[in-house]
Each structure stands twice: as C-alpha cells, then as structure tokens.
C-alpha positions in Angstrom: -6.3 16.1 22.6 -10.0 14.2 23.0 -13.3 15.3 21.8 -15.6 13.3 24.5 -18.6 14.0 23.1 -20.9 10.6 22.3 -19.7 7.9 25.1 -21.4 4.7 25.9 -22.6 4.5 22.9 -24.7 1.4 23.8 -26.9 2.2 26.1 -28.4 5.3 24.9 -32.0 4.8 24.9 -33.5 3.6 22.1 -36.4 5.2 20.9 -37.1 3.2 18.1 -37.8 0.0 17.1 -35.1 -3.0 16.7 -37.5 -4.8 13.7 -35.6 -5.3 10.8 -37.2 -4.6 7.1 -36.0 -6.2 4.0 -36.2 -4.3 1.5 -37.5 -6.0 -2.2 -34.3 -6.8 -3.9 -33.1 -3.4 -6.4 -36.2 -1.8 -4.7 -34.2 1.9 -4.4 -31.6 3.7 -6.5 -29.7 6.2 -5.5 -27.7 8.9 -6.4 -24.9 6.4 -6.8 -26.5 5.1 -9.5 -23.9 6.9 -12.1 -20.0 6.4 -10.4 -17.6 4.3 -11.5 -16.5 3.1 -8.4 -17.2 -0.3 -7.6 -17.8 1.0 -3.4 -19.6 3.4 -4.4 -22.2 1.4 -6.7 -22.5 -1.7 -4.5 -24.1 1.5 -2.8 -26.4 2.3 -5.7 -30.3 0.4 -4.7 -29.4 0.4 -0.2 -32.8 2.8 0.1 -29.7 5.0 2.3 -30.7 8.3 0.2 -26.4 8.3 -0.7 -25.2 11.0 -2.5 -21.1 11.2 -4.0 -18.7 13.9 -2.5 -19.7 16.5 -4.0 -20.9 19.8 -3.2 -24.7 18.9 -4.5 -24.7 16.7 -1.5 -22.9 19.8 0.7 -25.7 22.7 -0.6 -28.0 19.7 0.2 -27.0 19.3 3.6 -26.8 23.5 4.0 -29.7 24.7 2.0 -31.8 22.1 4.3 -29.4 22.5 7.4 -28.7 19.3 8.0 -25.8 17.2 9.8 -23.9 14.9 7.3 -23.3 11.4 7.6 -19.9 10.8 5.5 -19.1 6.9 5.6 -16.4 5.6 4.7 -15.0 1.9 3.1 -13.6 0.3 0.6 -14.7 -2.6 -2.3 -12.7 -5.5 -0.9 -14.3 -4.6 3.1 -15.6 -7.2 5.2 -17.0 -5.3 7.9 -18.3 -1.8 5.9 -20.1 -5.4 4.3 -21.4 -6.3 7.5 -22.2 -2.4 8.0 -24.3 -2.8 4.7 -26.3 -5.4 5.5 -26.9 -4.7 8.6 -28.0 -0.7 8.2 -28.0 0.6 5.0 -30.1 -2.3 3.0 -33.1 -1.8 6.3 -35.7 0.3 5.4 -35.8 2.0 9.2 -32.6 3.2 9.8 -32.4 4.5 5.4 -35.9 6.5 6.4 -34.2 8.1 9.9 -31.3 8.3 7.7 -32.9 10.5 4.6 -34.8 12.1 7.6 -32.5 13.7 9.6 -28.6 14.1 7.4 -27.7 14.7 4.3 -25.6 11.0 3.8 -22.4 10.7 1.6 -20.6 7.3 0.2 -16.9 7.5 -0.2 -14.6 5.2 -1.9 -11.3 5.3 0.5 -9.4 4.9 -2.5 -10.2 7.6 -4.9 -10.4 9.5 -2.6 -8.0 9.5 -0.2 -8.0 12.8 1.2 -11.1 12.9 2.4 -10.6 9.4 4.2 -7.4 10.9 5.3 -8.9 14.0 7.1 -12.3 12.7 8.8 -9.8 9.6 10.0 -7.9 12.1 11.6 -10.7 13.8 13.5 -11.8 9.9 15.0 -8.9 9.7 16.0 -8.3 13.3 18.3 -12.3 12.9 19.0 -12.1 9.1 20.4 -10.2 6.6 22.3 -12.5 4.1 19.5 -10.8 2.0 17.5 -10.4 4.1 14.4 -10.6 1.9 10.6 -12.7 0.7 7.9 -15.8 1.2 7.7 -15.1 5.2 9.2 -18.2 7.0 9.7 -17.9 10.9 10.2 -21.0 13.2 11.5 -20.0 16.8 10.2 -21.6 20.4 9.8 -23.4 21.0 6.5 -20.5 22.9 5.7 -17.8 19.5 6.1 -16.2 20.7 9.6 -16.0 17.2 11.3 -18.0 16.9 14.7 -17.3 14.2 15.9 -16.2 9.9 13.9 -16.8 6.3 14.7 -16.0 3.2 12.6 -18.2 0.2 12.3 -21.7 0.0 14.2 -23.8 -2.5 15.0 -27.3 -1.7 14.4 -28.6 -0.9 17.7 -25.7 1.0 18.4 -26.1 2.9 15.1 -29.4 3.8 15.7 -28.2 4.9 18.7 -25.5 7.5 17.3 -27.3 8.7 15.2 -30.4 10.1 17.7 -27.8 11.2 19.9 -27.1 13.8 17.1 -29.7 15.1 16.1 -31.6 15.8 19.6 -27.4 17.8 19.6 -28.2 19.4 17.1 -31.6 20.4 17.2 -30.9 21.5 21.4 -27.9 22.7 21.0 -26.3 23.9 17.9 -23.8 26.2 19.4 -22.4 23.0 21.4 -21.4 21.5 18.0 -20.7 24.3 16.8 -17.8 24.6 19.0 -16.1 21.3 18.5 -16.4 21.3 15.2 -14.4 24.1 15.2 -12.2 22.8 18.0 -11.8 19.7 16.0 -11.2 20.7 12.7 -8.9 23.1 14.3 -7.1 20.1 15.6 -6.8 18.4 12.9 -5.4 21.6 10.3 -2.4 21.6 12.7 -1.7 17.9 13.3 0.8 16.6 10.9 2.1 20.1 9.9 5.9 20.9 9.8 8.0 24.1 10.0 11.1 24.4 8.7 13.9 23.1 10.7 16.1 25.5 12.8 19.1 24.3 11.5 20.6 21.4 9.5 20.8 18.0 10.9 23.9 16.3 10.4 24.7 13.3 9.6 25.4 10.9 12.1 25.6 6.9 11.6 24.9 6.9 15.6 22.1 8.7 15.3 20.8 5.9 13.1 22.0 3.5 14.6 20.7 4.6 18.7 17.4 4.1 15.4 17.6 1.0 14.9 17.8 -0.1 18.1 14.6 1.3 18.8 13.2 -0.5 16.0 14.4 -3.6 16.7 13.4 -4.2 19.8 9.8 -4.4 18.1 9.6 -6.8 16.6 9.3 -10.4 16.7 12.2 -12.5 16.6 10.4 -15.8 16.4 7.3 -14.9 14.4 8.5 -12.4 12.4 7.2 -8.7 11.8 6.2 -6.9 14.5 5.4 -7.9 18.6 1.1 -8.7 19.1 -2.0 -8.6 16.9 -3.2 -8.1 14.1 0.3 -8.8 11.8 0.8 -6.1 8.8 3.3 -6.5 6.2 4.4 -3.4 6.4 7.3 -3.9 3.6 8.5 -0.5 3.7 10.3 -1.3 7.3 11.8 -4.3 5.8 13.6 -2.1 2.8 14.8 -0.1 4.9 16.8 -2.3 7.9 18.1 -4.7 4.3 19.4 -1.6 3.3 20.7 -0.5 7.0 22.2 -3.6 6.7 23.4 -3.2 3.4 25.7 -0.8 5.5 26.1 -0.9 8.6 26.5 -5.1 8.4 23.7 -5.0 11.1 22.6 -8.7 11.7 21.0 -8.2 14.0 18.9 -6.7 11.2 19.3 -9.3 8.4 17.4 -11.6 11.2 14.5 -9.6 11.8 13.9 -9.5 7.9 14.8 -12.9 6.8 12.3 -14.2 10.3 9.8 -12.0 8.8 9.8 -13.5 4.9 9.7 -17.5 6.2 7.2 -16.5 7.8 5.2 -14.2 5.9 5.5 -16.4 3.5 5.2 -20.2 5.0 1.7 -18.3 7.0 -2.1 -18.0 5.9 -1.7 -14.9 5.2 0.3 -16.5 2.0 -2.4 -18.1 -0.9 -0.6 -21.5 -0.9 -2.4 -22.7 -4.0 -2.5 -19.0 -5.9 0.0 -16.8 -4.8 0.0 -13.5 -2.9 -0.4 -12.5 -0.4 -3.6 -11.0 2.4 -4.0 -7.8 3.5 -2.5 -8.8 7.4 -3.3 -11.3 10.2 -5.3 -11.5 12.8 -3.3 -13.3 15.4 0.4 -13.5 16.5 1.6 -16.5 13.8 0.4 -15.3 10.1 -2.1 -17.3 10.2 -6.0 -16.4 10.0 -5.2 -13.5 7.4 -7.9 -10.7 6.3 -8.6 -12.7 3.5 -8.9 -9.3 0.8 -6.2 -8.9 -1.3 -5.1 -5.6 -2.4 -2.0 -4.9 -5.6 -0.5 -1.8 -3.4 -0.1 -5.0 -0.4 1.5 -7.2 -3.3 3.2 -4.5 -5.7 5.7 -4.3 -2.7 5.9 -7.8 -1.2 7.7 -8.7 -4.6 9.8 -5.7 -4.2 11.1 -6.9 -1.4 11.8 -10.5 -2.4 12.8 -9.9 -4.9 15.8 -7.2 -3.2 16.2 -10.6 -0.6 16.6 -12.8 -3.3 19.2 -9.6 -5.3 21.0 -10.1 -1.8 20.8 -13.8 -1.0 19.2 -16.1 -3.7 16.9 -18.6 -1.6 14.9 -20.0 -4.1 12.2 -19.9 -1.5 11.8 -16.3 -2.2 12.3 -16.3 -5.9 8.6 -19.2 -6.0 7.4 -16.2 -4.1 7.9 -14.2 -6.4 7.0 -15.5 -9.2 3.8 -17.0 -7.8 2.8 -13.8 -6.5 3.5 -11.9 -10.2 1.3 -14.9 -11.5 -1.2 -14.1 -9.6 -1.2 -10.7 -10.3 -1.4 -11.7 -14.5 -4.5 -14.0 -13.2 -6.7 -11.7 -11.7 -5.2 -8.0 -11.0 -3.9 -7.6 -14.7 -6.3 -5.8 -17.5 -5.8 -6.6 -21.9 -5.2 -3.1 -21.7 -2.1 -3.4 -19.3 -3.1 -1.8 -16.4 -3.6 -3.5 -12.8 -6.6 -3.2 -11.3 -7.4 -2.8 -7.4 -7.7 -6.0 -5.4 -10.5 -9.1 -4.3 -13.6 -9.2 -1.7 -12.6 -10.7 1.0 -15.9 -11.8 0.7 -17.2 -14.7 -2.0 -20.8 -16.1 -0.8 -21.5 -14.2 1.9 -18.7 -15.4 3.9 -15.5 -14.1 4.6 -12.3 -16.2 3.4 -14.5 -19.0 2.0 -12.7 -18.8 -1.8 -9.8 -19.8 0.2 -10.7 -22.0 3.1 -11.3 -25.9 3.9 -12.5 -28.7 5.2 -10.7 -31.8 6.5 -12.9 -34.2 4.5 -13.1 -32.1 1.1 -9.1 -32.4 0.9 -9.1 -36.0 2.0 -12.1 -36.4 -0.8 -10.3 -34.1 -3.6 -7.5 -35.8 -3.3 -9.2 -39.1 -3.2 -6.0 -41.5 -1.3 -5.2 -41.4 2.5 -1.8 -41.2 2.0 -1.1 -37.9 -0.5 -3.8 -36.8 2.4 -2.6 -37.0 5.3 1.1 -35.8 3.9 -0.9 -33.3 3.0 -2.5 -31.8 6.2 1.2 -32.2 8.1 2.7 -30.2 5.4 -0.3 -27.5 5.2 -1.6 -27.6 8.8 -4.6 -28.9 8.1 -6.6 -30.4 11.6 -9.9 -32.2 11.6 -11.6 -29.4 14.2 -10.0 -26.2 11.4 -7.2 -23.9 12.8 -9.4 -21.6 12.3 -13.4 -21.4 12.7 -16.4 -24.0 11.9 -14.5 -26.5 11.4 -12.1 -24.9 8.6 -8.6 -24.7 7.8 -6.8 -22.2 6.1 -3.8 -23.3 4.0 -0.7 -22.4 6.2 3.0 -24.1 5.9 3.7 -25.8 8.8 7.2 -27.2 10.0 10.0 -27.9 8.0 10.1 -30.1 5.0 13.3 -31.7 5.4 12.0 -33.5 8.3 8.7 -34.7 7.6 10.7 -35.5 3.8 12.8 -38.1 6.6 9.6 -39.0 8.7 7.7 -40.0 5.8 10.6 -42.2 3.9 10.9 -39.5 1.0 13.2 -37.7 -0.5 12.2 -33.4 0.0 12.6 -33.3 -3.9 9.6 -36.6 -3.5 8.1 -34.5 -1.3 8.0 -31.8 -3.5 6.2 -33.2 -6.1 3.1 -35.2 -4.3 2.5 -31.3 -2.8 2.4 -29.6 -6.1 0.2 -32.6 -7.6 -2.2 -32.2 -4.6 -1.9 -28.2 -5.0 -3.1 -28.6 -8.7 -5.7 -30.5 -7.4 -7.3 -29.0 -4.7 -6.8 -25.2 -7.4 -9.2 -27.4 -10.1 -11.4 -27.3 -7.6 -11.0 -24.3 -6.1 -11.6 -22.7 -9.4 -15.1 -24.0 -9.2 -16.3 -22.0 -6.0 -17.8 -18.9 -6.1 -15.2 -16.0 -6.7 -14.3 -13.2 -4.3 -15.3 -10.2 -5.7 -12.7 -7.6 -8.0 -12.3 -4.1 -7.5 -12.0 -3.3 -11.7 -11.2 0.8 -10.6 -7.6 1.7 -12.0 -5.3 3.7 -9.4 -2.3 5.6 -10.5 -0.1 5.0 -7.2 -1.2 1.5 -6.5 -0.2 0.6 -11.0 3.1 2.5 -9.8 3.5 0.2 -7.3 3.1 -3.2 -9.6 4.9 -1.0 -12.0 8.2 -1.3 -9.2 7.8 -4.3 -8.8 7.2 -5.8 -12.7 10.9 -4.1 -12.1 12.1 -5.6 -9.2 11.5 -8.7 -10.6 13.5 -8.4 -14.0 16.0 -7.2 -12.1 16.6 -10.1 -9.3 15.8 -12.9 -11.7 15.8 -10.9 -15.8 12.9 -12.7 -16.3 11.9 -10.8 -19.8 8.6 -10.7 -19.3 8.7 -8.9 -16.4 9.9 -5.7 -17.7 7.3 -6.2 -20.4 4.8 -5.5 -17.8 5.8 -3.5 -17.4 7.1 -0.9 -19.9 3.4 -1.7 -20.7 1.8 -0.2 -17.3 4.6 3.0 -18.3 2.7 3.3 -21.4 -0.4 2.8 -20.1 0.3 5.1 -17.1 1.8 8.3 -19.5 -0.9 7.7 -22.3 -4.3 7.7 -20.5 -3.7 9.3 -17.0 -1.9 11.6 -17.7 -3.5 15.6 -18.9 -3.2 19.1 -19.5 0.7 18.8 -19.8 1.5 17.1 -17.1 -1.1 16.8 -14.3 -2.3 13.3 -13.3 -5.8 12.0 -13.3 -5.7 9.8 -10.1 -8.5 7.4 -11.0 -9.5 5.0 -14.4 -12.3 2.6 -15.7 -14.1 1.8 -18.2 -12.9 4.8 -20.6 -13.5 7.8 -17.8 -11.1 9.1 -14.9 -12.9 12.0 -12.6 -10.0 12.1 -9.8 -7.6 14.6 -9.6 -3.6 12.7 -9.2 -2.9 12.8 -5.5 1.2 13.6 -4.3 1.2 9.5 -3.9 0.7 8.8 -7.4 3.0 11.4 -8.7 5.6 9.7 -6.3 5.0 7.0 -7.1 5.1 6.9 -10.8 7.7 9.2 -10.5 9.6 6.9 -8.8 8.9 3.8 -10.9 9.8 5.4 -14.1 13.5 6.7 -12.9 14.0 2.5 -11.8 12.8 1.6 -15.4 15.0 4.5 -16.5 18.2 1.7 -15.3 16.7 -1.2 -16.3 16.5 0.0 -19.6 18.8 3.3 -20.5 15.4 4.6 -21.8 16.6 8.1 -21.4 12.5 9.0 -22.4 11.3 7.6 -18.5 13.6 9.5 -16.9 11.9 12.7 -18.5 9.2 11.9 -17.9 9.7 11.7 -13.9 12.2 14.7 -14.0 8.5 16.0 -14.9 6.0 15.0 -13.2 8.5 16.0 -10.3 8.3 20.3 -11.4 4.7 20.0 -11.6 4.4 19.2 -8.0 6.8 21.5 -7.0 4.8 23.8 -8.8 1.0 22.8 -7.5 1.4 21.0 -3.9 4.4 22.9 -2.2 3.8 25.0 0.6 5.2 27.9 0.9 5.8 27.4 5.1 7.1 24.0 4.8 10.0 22.1 3.0 7.3 19.7 2.6 3.9 19.0 0.7 0.4 19.0 1.0 -1.7 15.6 -0.3 -4.1 18.0 -2.2 -2.7 19.8 -5.5 -3.7 24.0 -5.5 -6.7 22.7 -8.6 -8.3 20.8 -6.0 -11.4 22.2 -4.8 -11.0 23.0 -0.9 -11.3 21.1 2.5 -11.9 21.4 5.6 -9.1 20.9 5.7 -5.2 20.8 3.6 -2.9 17.9 4.8 0.2 16.9 4.7 0.7 12.7 4.4 4.9 11.9 6.7 4.6 8.7 9.0 5.0 6.1 6.9 2.6 3.0 7.0 1.4 -0.1 5.0 3.3 2.8 1.9 5.9 4.8 2.6 3.6 8.5 3.0 3.8 10.4 -0.9 5.6 12.7 1.0 8.8 10.4 2.5 8.9 8.7 -1.6 8.8 12.5 -3.1 12.1 13.5 -1.1 13.5 10.2 -2.3 12.4 11.0 -6.2 14.2 14.7 -5.4 17.2 12.9 -4.1 17.5 10.4 -6.6 16.2 12.9 -9.8 19.3 15.7 -8.1 21.7 12.8 -8.8 21.2 11.8 -11.9 20.7 16.0 -13.2 22.9 17.6 -10.8 19.8 19.9 -10.0 21.0 21.8 -6.7 17.3 22.6 -6.2 16.1 19.2 -6.1 18.7 18.4 -3.6 18.5 21.2 -1.3 14.4 20.3 -1.4 14.6 17.0 0.0 17.7 17.4 2.7 15.0 20.3 3.9 12.0 17.9 3.9 14.0 14.8 5.9 15.9 18.2 8.1 11.7 19.1 8.9 10.6 15.4 9.7 14.2 14.2 11.3 13.3 17.3 13.7 10.1 18.2 14.6 7.4 14.5 14.2 10.0 12.9 16.5 11.1 10.2 14.6 14.2 8.9 15.8 11.9 8.4 18.4 9.3 6.4 16.8 11.7 5.2 13.7 9.0 2.1 12.8 6.4 5.4 11.7 9.4 6.8 9.4 11.1 3.9 7.4 11.6 4.8 4.3 12.8 8.6 5.4 15.1 6.8 7.7 16.3 4.8 4.5 16.2 8.5 2.8 19.1 9.0 6.3 21.2 5.8 5.2 21.6 7.6 1.9 22.2 11.2 2.6 24.4 9.8 5.1 25.9 7.8 2.3 26.0 9.5 -1.2 25.4 6.9 -4.1 27.8 5.3 -6.2 26.9 6.6 -10.0 27.7 3.5 -12.2 28.1 4.5 -15.7 27.4 2.1 -18.5 28.6 2.9 -21.7 29.1 0.5 -25.3 27.4 -2.3 -27.8 27.0 -4.2 -24.3 25.8 -2.0 -21.8 22.4 -3.9 -21.5 23.9 -6.9 -20.4 26.5 -5.6 -18.1 24.0 -3.7 -17.0 21.6 -6.7 -16.8 24.6 -9.2 -14.7 25.3 -5.7 -12.2 21.1 -5.3 -10.8 21.4 -9.1 -10.2 23.1 -8.0 -7.3 22.0 -6.3 -4.2 23.1 -2.3 -4.7 21.1 -0.2 -2.4 23.5 2.9 -2.9 23.8 2.8 -6.8 22.9 4.7 -9.8 22.4 3.1 -12.6 23.2 5.2 -15.9 24.5 4.8 -19.4 24.0 3.1 -22.8 25.0 2.2 -26.7 26.6 5.7 -27.6 25.7 7.0 -24.0 23.4 9.2 -23.0 22.5 12.3 -22.5 23.0 13.4 -19.1 26.0 15.3 -17.6 27.9 11.9 -15.8 27.7 10.1 -18.9 29.2 12.6 -21.5 33.4 11.9 -23.3 32.8 8.4 -21.9 32.3 6.6 -25.2 35.0 4.7 -26.4 34.4 3.1 -29.5 34.0 -0.9 -30.2 34.2 -0.6 -26.4 32.1 -1.7 -23.4 33.0 0.4 -20.1 31.7 0.4 -16.4 32.6 3.6 -14.6 32.1 3.6 -11.2 32.1 7.5 -9.7 30.7 9.4 -6.7 30.3 13.8 -7.3 31.4 13.4 -10.5 34.5 12.3 -9.9 35.3 8.7 -11.8 37.3 5.9 -10.9 39.5 4.7 -14.3 36.5 2.6 -15.4 37.2 -1.3 -15.7 35.5 -3.8 -19.0 33.9 -7.0 -16.6 31.2 -6.5 -13.8 33.1 -8.6 -11.2 35.5 -5.7 -11.8 32.9 -3.3 -11.1 31.7 -5.0 -8.5 35.0 -5.0 -6.8 34.6 -0.8 -7.4 31.1 -0.6 -5.7 32.9 -2.0 -2.5 35.7 -0.3 -2.2 
C-alpha cells in the first residue's frame, strides 16, 4: 500500500527565492547544543531551530499547532552533510522551517526506534528510495503523513511549501493520511503465533538455500548488481549450511565473496578495515564511511572461514582489520567508537584516494611505482572520478611476480615497502571525522569479533580486548540491576537500551564463556535474557518488541524481524534463547525460541525470501540438527578447549573448567589428575577421550 500525497516534487512551483545566504561561522546556536551525539552536535549551530527528540519539541508543536519535520541521519553520512550545507546552513531555508514547523534532529544510531518508525512510513508512503538522510513530515502528535530522503535545496523548499499549504487548507486530509499511514506502520512486521508447529525438514531448508543462491554473483561475489553490501550474516548462514550439508555451491558463494571483498576498494588496502558498501558491482568504489558494526561482523565471518580452511589471506584480513579497530576505533577504557566519516577536508573519500602522479612522487622509483600501480589498479586518468584512484588488488600476485621477474615473496616485500611509504604520506592528510559515541549493541558485535578472532588465531591480545570490553559494558552500560543503557559518551548515558543491545551482548557473553570457561559471563547472559523476557515481550506473539515497556511510547511499537546488514534483534535473541536453553536445560527458553522461529517461518515469507531472513535460516539449521555439547574437564581443560576452537564447529557448544563447573552436564565428570573431553547430545554422552583429535572424530561421527 502506498500513500502518494506528494509526487513530482521538482515541478511544484517555487514561491521563494532560490538565493542562498551564508551565515557567519557559529552565528546561531539551537537546542542541540546540550546533546552528546556527534551527529546532533554537527547541527547545533545551524540557523534551523533544531530540537532533539523529546517532549519539549512535541509540546511546542501541539501548542503552536505546527507540523513536525523529523530529520534522521548519522555522523558518518555523506548525503546528510550535503543536505546540511545546501539547506540547513541557509538562513532563508531556516527561516521558513522555523516559521512553519517544529524541526527535530535524530541520530539514528542512538534512536533506531524512531528511525525505524519513520523509515517504515517512508517505505509505505513513497516509491522513491528510502535511506538517509531521512525526512518525515508528521502531525504534532508524531503520526507521520509522508517521508522522503535527500532533497536538493530547491526541492526541499517545494516539499515544505506543499505541506504548509495542505495543512492550512485541508488539515482533515492530512489527518486521514496520518491515520492510514500510522495504521500501516503499526501492522507491518507484527507476526501472530503459528497456527501449528513446523516439522524441521532438510529439504525445505535446501529449497530456501537454492532460492538464495540464485540471487548471488558467483563471478564477483555478493548479490548480483549494485550497490553491493557485505551482509555478513548471509554468508555466516551459507558457511554453516555447507558444514552440515556439504553443498559445494554454498561454499563457493562464500569464498568468492570473501576474496573479492577483501581485494576490492571497499577494503582499505593501506590501513585495513572495510567501508560500508560498494557503489558498483565490482566492490571497487566504496561509500567511504567505516562503521564499527560492519568491521565487527566481517572479522567474525573471516575468522570462521579461517577456522574452516586456514587461508593466509583471511588471516591477514582479520589481523589488519583488528589493527585498524585498535588504532582508530578503540577508547582508552576498552570501549569501541562508532564510525569514521566518509568525508574529510569537505570531500567524500579524499583521505583514501590517490592520483597517479602523487604515487609516483611519493615512491620516487619509476619501476616500483609501475609495479605498485599494476598491483593496485591505478590508472593515469584515475579509476574513479576527477583523476583519482581507489586502491584495489588487481589481478593475480603470482602472475604479476612472474611478469616482473620476481618471486612472489620479493613482490610482496616490495608492495609492503610501497604501502608503508603511502601510509606515512596519508597520515599527513586531513583525517575523516570520528563519531566517538559508544553503543552497546555495536560494542557487543566487536566483542564477539575479538572472541572469534581469538578462537581462530589464538592471539591472547584478542581475548584480552574482548574481556576488557565485556567488563566495560557490564560496569558502565548496566544499571538498575539488569537494565542496560544504549549509549555512552563523556561519562553519560541518556538512552535506554533496545532489544539488539541485549541480544548482541548476550550472544557475545555466551561466546566469551565458551572461550574462557569463566561462568560469570554465562550467568550475566542469562540475567540479561530474563530481563528481556520481562520487559520486551508481546502478549499476543512469541516475538519481542524492539523497545522495552519502560520507554515512552511512540505512535507505533515495532518489532524487528527481517535480517539486514545486521541480524534482526529478534533472530539474534532467538539464537540466544536456544543456546542458553541448552546450557541450562531450560525448556522455557527452548520453547520460546522455537515459537519465534515458527512464527517467522510460516508468516513472514522466510521460505520465499531467505536472503532477508538468513539468521533465521541458520537457527532453523540448528534446530534441524540439535547441538553437540562438548564438555572439557581437568587441569588442561583450557589448552584442550583452545585447540578444539581452532576448528570450525558450528554445531558444538563448549563448556567445562579445570574442576568442572556448576552446569548440570558437568556434574560428576571431574577425575583427579585427568583432562577428559565428553561429546554429548541432549545429556547423553559418549565415552570420554583425552585428546582433541579423538574428540573431533566423535564430533564428526
């Protein structure tokens, strides 16, 4: 259903001058000046009288009977910056907004609940693409009437004039639009309990995988077409599915994507780390912002791929990406910052791109420069725009080594030397802006990434970083017993946590227990899960609301069901309940997880659109093949565990300790002076073995 109340905006007559008035620097200060969000502070000196989301703005709109403009973005958003420069710094635009609207700025990363509400309204109301910056027009009570994204200045003025006139002349029409659109937002995504349980069938999962594989690009990786997003949870599912099924096509889809992404311009070939997505079909030109959540999930994905096959290229990607995170996104207290901007020095990507003559000058050696240019795809006229080049791995290193008369080791040594010189030169450039707020959910994903990297590579500093971040989150973000805060900056947290904050932190704490056998992490995870059950549940559905019952209500209380660039909070929490249910033999957890999957499998189109439900598909696979519980008990339990973790074993849950532990399965398994490995399923254990190789045989049996 669409509510087309505004179309062909470019042709609405302009009533005001198109002239642009530039305010002097910091000539204005608005209500955002007391906020902590870097994105909101970027707009604190706009002449627009911005308010943060809250009762003050809504009350002003009600008292003055004005429409709301709700502008949603984030600090690293390139087009948010463009629209600010074109419109929100313009005093003519600002005067019109201030006279006719109450304008609210929202950081979508701090308030994803508000973002989701108005983004859903945008998707229902317009055929234009919906993204960021997001601009919603709403009645004074917050009910949306229409929403769109980026507008050039002329179009933005026309859109505003249209709604001012409509609200003045036909307010009842806007009220009808608002009622219909709000009802659509409220209903979309709400799933009722399944009428009957599902029977887990490998053929049904295989059919879903076949549909998913038809969407993928086996030549260039990722999904067909452009833009290309990494979508790590999709490849996590395919990697796990291949482990269970042996499907060679699933593994091929994963490997070609991992190879092409890390060889492309979306990966920072000098400094490590991934940009948010590629604007083209070849992973060449990124949208240059670097987000914590992308890099966290991709480290986990490459770590799992390395566990399966010890490809040194994957190891390099893991190490370089975590070097980038440690260098640029890690705070002294062990927390992780949110993102680096796409822009620097007023231009998108200028920190990362190179002109051919610049590279020639820095390297100072024609032969080395020619070799480097061929290795990284530089062109004299530029491989991007305005003569600039994005670095990417061009062709085969082995083939280039042969053509240049060098060994592969000699070529790699020369490229390392060239990269070091360019790195030094790049460090002198104007750096991208840093969004230094700390978000619980994104930190939890990076905590998980460090755990996964430790399991794959065994580097103790990775486990130390994970434990340090876990201690930070539990000490700083947890308050009032088990309640979490979402954000932290400069000693303050101002937003109550959402479902993804709990779900991703629970996931990471369970994995941290598996990697240390320190039971505090597992019991912390259980406590957080019980809090979710108490405060996020829907009495009419097995699924959970995104917001807790402590949050001031919005015009719609939404559920997050479909997996996207991150797993949906509901799918992540269903995994949590499934894992905790097996650790504690808690049938309530297990039944709730099964009910959540049943609702999505039967009602949400999962079987028809598996690419939008990849994390749910992975849960279906786990329920189809219940986990193996591998208990390791004895003085060498840690060493045996670490050895076992080097292998890709998605069907295994690890538990144990030097003398066992408090979990039921560990009772009676400690034998003085011996280290024993028990491979069990649903409390039934095979005879214990002493060596990892023997345990692997039992796991594979």
